[in-house]
C-alpha positions in Angstrom: 113.5 73.3 108.0 115.3 72.4 104.8 112.0 72.4 102.7 111.0 75.7 104.2 114.4 77.3 103.3 114.1 75.8 99.8 110.6 77.4 99.3 111.9 80.7 100.6 114.8 80.6 98.1 112.5 79.8 95.2 110.3 82.8 96.2 113.2 85.1 96.5 114.5 83.9 93.2 111.2 84.7 91.5 111.0 88.1 93.1 114.6 88.9 92.1 114.0 88.0 88.4 111.2 90.6 88.5 113.1 93.2 90.3 116.4 93.0 88.4 115.4 94.8 85.3 117.1 97.9 84.1 114.0 100.0 84.6 114.5 100.0 88.4 118.0 101.4 87.9 116.9 104.1 85.5 113.5 105.1 86.8 114.5 107.6 89.4 116.6 109.6 87.0 114.0 109.4 84.2 111.1 110.2 86.5 112.9 113.4 87.7 113.7 114.3 84.1 110.1 113.8 82.9 108.7 115.9 85.9 111.1 118.7 85.1 110.2 118.7 81.4 106.5 118.6 82.2 106.9 121.7 84.3 109.1 123.5 81.9 107.3 122.8 78.6 104.4 125.1 79.6 103.8 128.0 81.9 103.0 127.8 85.6 101.0 124.8 86.6 97.4 125.7 87.4 95.8 124.5 90.6 92.3 123.8 89.3 89.6 121.3 90.2 89.4 118.2 88.0 86.0 116.8 87.0 87.3 113.3 87.6 88.5 112.6 91.2 92.2 111.6 91.5 92.4 107.8 91.9 94.2 107.7 95.3 92.4 104.4 96.2 93.9 102.7 93.2 97.4 103.7 94.3 96.7 102.7 97.9 95.4 99.3 96.8 98.3 98.5 94.4 100.9 99.3 97.2 99.6 96.2 99.0 99.8 93.9 96.0 102.6 91.8 94.7 105.6 93.3 92.9 104.7 91.9 89.5 101.3 93.6 89.7 102.8 96.8 90.9 105.1 96.9 87.8 102.2 96.2 85.6 100.4 99.1 87.2 103.3 101.5 86.6 103.7 100.4 83.0 100.1 100.8 82.1 99.9 104.1 83.9 102.8 105.5 81.8 101.2 104.1 78.7 97.8 105.5 79.3 99.3 108.9 80.4 101.3 109.1 77.2 98.3 108.2 75.1 96.5 111.3 76.3 99.1 113.5 74.7 99.5 111.5 71.5 95.9 110.9 70.5 94.8 114.6 70.4 95.7 117.8 68.7 97.8 120.0 71.0 97.6 123.1 68.8 95.7 125.0 71.5 98.7 124.9 73.8 101.7 127.2 73.9 104.0 124.4 75.1 107.6 124.1 74.0 107.5 121.5 71.2 111.0 120.1 71.9 110.4 119.7 75.7 107.0 118.1 75.0 108.5 115.6 72.6 111.3 114.7 75.0 108.8 114.2 77.8 106.8 111.8 75.7 110.0 110.0 74.6 110.9 109.4 78.2 107.4 107.9 78.9 107.8 105.6 75.9 111.3 104.6 77.0 110.1 103.7 80.5 107.2 101.7 79.0 109.6 99.7 76.7 112.0 99.0 79.6 109.1 97.8 81.8 107.9 95.4 79.0 111.2 93.6 79.5 110.3 93.0 83.2 106.6 92.0 83.0 104.3 90.1 80.7 103.1 92.1 77.7 99.9 89.9 77.7 98.8 91.1 81.1 97.3 94.5 82.1 96.9 96.2 85.4 93.1 95.8 85.2 90.0 97.7 83.9 89.8 100.2 86.7 92.9 102.0 85.7 91.8 102.1 82.1 88.3 103.3 83.0 89.8 106.2 85.1 91.9 107.4 82.1 89.0 107.1 79.7 86.8 109.2 82.1 89.6 111.7 82.4 90.0 112.0 78.6 86.2 112.2 78.0 85.7 114.8 80.7 88.5 117.1 79.6 90.0 116.8 76.1 87.0 115.3 74.3 84.3 117.4 76.0 86.1 120.7 75.3 87.6 119.7 71.9 91.1 120.1 73.2 90.9 123.5 74.8 93.9 125.2 76.4 92.4 124.9 79.8 91.8 121.2 79.4 95.4 120.6 78.3 96.7 122.5 81.3 94.4 120.3 83.5 95.9 117.2 81.9 99.4 118.5 82.5 98.8 119.2 86.2 97.2 115.8 86.6 100.2 114.2 84.9 102.5 115.7 87.6 100.3 114.2 90.3 100.4 110.8 88.7 104.2 110.8 88.2 104.6 111.8 91.9 102.4 108.9 93.0 104.3 106.5 90.8 107.5 107.6 92.5 106.0 106.7 95.9 105.0 103.3 94.4 108.6 102.8 93.3 109.7 103.3 96.9 107.4 100.4 97.9 108.9 98.2 95.2 112.4 99.0 96.4 111.4 98.0 99.9 110.2 94.7 98.5 113.6 94.4 96.8 115.5 95.1 100.0 113.4 92.7 102.0 113.9 89.9 99.5 117.7 90.5 99.6 117.6 90.3 103.4 115.6 87.1 103.3 118.1 85.5 100.8 121.0 86.4 103.1 119.2 85.1 106.1 118.4 81.8 104.3 121.9 81.5 103.1 123.3 82.0 106.6 121.1 79.1 107.9 122.2 76.5 105.4 125.8 75.4 105.7 127.9 75.6 102.5 128.9 72.5 100.6 132.5 73.0 101.6 131.5 73.3 105.2 129.5 70.1 105.0 132.4 68.3 103.5 134.7 69.6 106.2 132.3 68.4 108.9 132.0 65.0 107.3 135.8 64.7 107.0 136.1 65.7 110.7 133.6 63.0 111.7 135.5 60.4 109.7 138.8 61.4 111.4 137.1 61.3 114.8 135.8 57.7 114.1 139.3 56.6 112.9 140.8 58.2 116.0 138.4 56.4 118.3 139.1 53.1 116.6 142.8 53.6 116.9 142.4 54.5 120.6 140.3 51.4 121.1 142.9 49.2 119.3 145.7 50.8 121.4 143.7 50.0 124.6 143.2 46.4 123.5 146.9 46.0 122.8 147.8 47.5 126.2 145.3 45.1 127.9 146.8 42.2 126.0 150.3 43.3 126.9 149.4 43.4 130.6 147.8 40.0 130.5 151.0 38.5 128.9 153.1 40.2 131.5 150.9 38.8 134.3 151.2 35.3 132.8 155.0 35.4 132.5 155.6 37.0 135.9 157.1 34.4 138.4 154.8 33.3 141.2 155.9 33.9 144.8 155.7 30.9 147.2 
């Protein structure tokens, strides 16, 4: 049982180190802000078909993975999403320049904060990169950065940010479960002070039993002496 609790505590400790980065605290606020800026920086979002299917399977798969991999997925998604806006000429759009720049600054900030939580030498994998490359080739590159293609990128960005918020809820569930396991493990193992009190109590009990035994021996010896000194009746 002790070794099992030790392994559980090690696992929870590793999970906690991943989960305790500032990004988790700030993400909800920053995500809402980026979604608002994304919607306000242009006109009404258009509901149009995208030549590249939305990668729902990637999101479903990552929700079943470990927390470290999920954080990598979020970081790389934000990075790849920002790259779509930064590597192409946006002159065909009528977007508000200030709101657009603030939106991209938030994506960069989230990426930087996530880099403090996960390895910068790892990536979420080639499937995510291939999806964004196909999206870029089928819209911005194919049309030369037309207004319609930029509006399609903007609408797809909203969908991605919404899916990342759902993934965050999964990560928070992991965090709460880890905290619950730590409390449960802590409740199973007695504290050092409790163990010391128990040991002291056992020592006192042993001393008490010895004293009782010695008292009984003295009483028995006293009775024997009394019997020996008592006059015999004839």
